[in-house]
C-alpha positions in Angstrom: 110.9 114.5 110.1 108.2 114.0 112.6 106.5 110.8 113.3 103.3 111.7 111.7 105.4 113.2 108.5 107.0 109.5 108.4 103.6 107.9 108.6 102.1 110.3 106.3 105.2 109.5 103.4 105.1 106.0 103.7 100.8 106.1 102.9 101.4 108.9 99.9 104.0 106.1 98.5 101.3 103.5 99.3 98.8 105.5 97.3 100.9 106.6 94.5 101.9 103.0 94.0 98.6 101.8 94.1 97.4 104.1 91.5 100.3 103.2 89.3 98.4 99.8 88.5 97.8 100.2 85.4 97.7 96.2 83.1 100.7 96.2 82.3 103.7 93.9 82.6 103.0 92.0 85.5 99.7 93.7 86.7 96.1 91.7 85.5 94.2 94.9 85.8 94.1 98.9 85.1 93.1 100.9 87.7 91.7 104.0 86.8 91.8 106.8 88.5 88.1 107.2 88.8 88.5 103.2 90.5 91.1 104.4 93.2 89.3 105.8 96.3 91.4 107.4 99.3 88.8 106.0 101.3 86.9 103.2 102.6 83.7 102.2 100.1 81.3 99.7 100.4 80.7 97.4 97.0 77.4 99.1 97.1 78.7 102.8 96.3 81.0 101.5 94.0 80.1 102.2 90.2 83.1 100.8 88.3 85.3 97.1 89.0 88.1 96.5 89.7 88.0 99.2 92.5 90.8 100.1 95.3 89.7 102.0 98.5 92.2 102.6 101.1 90.4 102.2 104.2 91.2 103.2 107.6 95.1 103.0 109.5 94.4 100.0 111.3 96.6 101.0 114.5 99.7 102.5 115.7 102.3 102.4 118.2 105.2 104.1 119.1 107.7 102.7 121.6 110.9 104.4 122.7 114.4 103.5 122.7 116.9 105.5 124.1 116.8 108.2 121.5 115.0 106.4 119.0 111.2 105.8 118.5 110.1 102.3 116.5 106.7 103.0 115.1 104.4 100.3 113.8 101.6 101.1 112.1 99.0 99.6 109.5 96.8 100.5 106.8 93.9 98.8 105.3 93.6 98.5 101.6 90.4 96.8 100.1 89.3 95.7 96.6 86.5 94.4 94.7 86.4 93.0 91.2 83.3 91.9 89.0 83.6 88.6 87.7 80.2 86.3 87.1 82.5 83.0 86.5 84.9 83.4 88.8 84.8 86.1 91.7 87.8 84.1 93.8 90.0 83.9 90.8 90.0 87.6 89.7 90.5 88.6 93.6 93.2 86.6 93.8 95.0 88.3 91.0 93.5 91.8 92.2 95.2 90.6 95.1 98.8 90.1 93.5 98.3 93.1 91.7 98.3 95.1 95.2 101.3 92.9 96.4 103.2 93.9 93.3 102.5 97.4 93.3 103.8 97.7 97.3 106.6 95.2 97.3 108.5 96.7 93.8 108.1 100.1 95.5 112.2 100.9 96.6 110.7 104.1 98.3 108.6 102.5 100.2 111.6 100.3 101.2 113.6 103.0 101.8 111.2 104.2 104.5 110.2 101.4 106.7 113.0 98.5 108.7 110.3 95.8 107.9 107.2 95.5 105.9 104.7 92.3 106.3 101.2 92.1 104.5 98.2 89.8 105.8 95.3 89.5 103.4 91.9 87.5 102.7 89.9 86.7 99.6 86.4 85.9 99.6 83.3 86.6 97.5 79.7 88.0 97.5 78.0 86.5 94.4 80.0 87.8 91.6 82.0 90.1 93.6 85.5 89.0 94.9 86.8 90.8 97.9 90.0 91.8 98.8 91.2 92.7 102.4 94.5 93.4 102.3 96.5 94.9 105.0 100.2 96.2 105.0 102.2 96.6 108.2 105.4 98.4 108.4 107.7 98.9 110.8 109.5 102.6 111.5 112.2 103.9 113.0 112.4 107.5 113.8 115.2 109.6 115.6 114.6 113.1 116.6 
């Protein structure tokens, strides 16, 4: 499998998991198909909430060790919720849903050697905003 295919497989698994946030079990929200966007959108472009947008691939670096490659890559995930009373609290719930969706996927865990996250939560008026960055270390043996 090529490095590009390996990265795409991880990206595809992340998308599948995010689309699976359905309000059941430990999830707080139900993300409908119309609420998931495969590219970044500004909050002004969104019509329904909560919404999740895949942002850009934040970066990739490769390093070779003998006959193996170590790939460090990351993706941005943006989440938006609307709440007049507690946008930060609702953003934290969406953050929890994103974390659960990705952490509980055994397929992602089988593709990566290390998975880390960083996140920030903020609010703009009644809109809670989540920035969730997935950082993955992958090993590739050509």
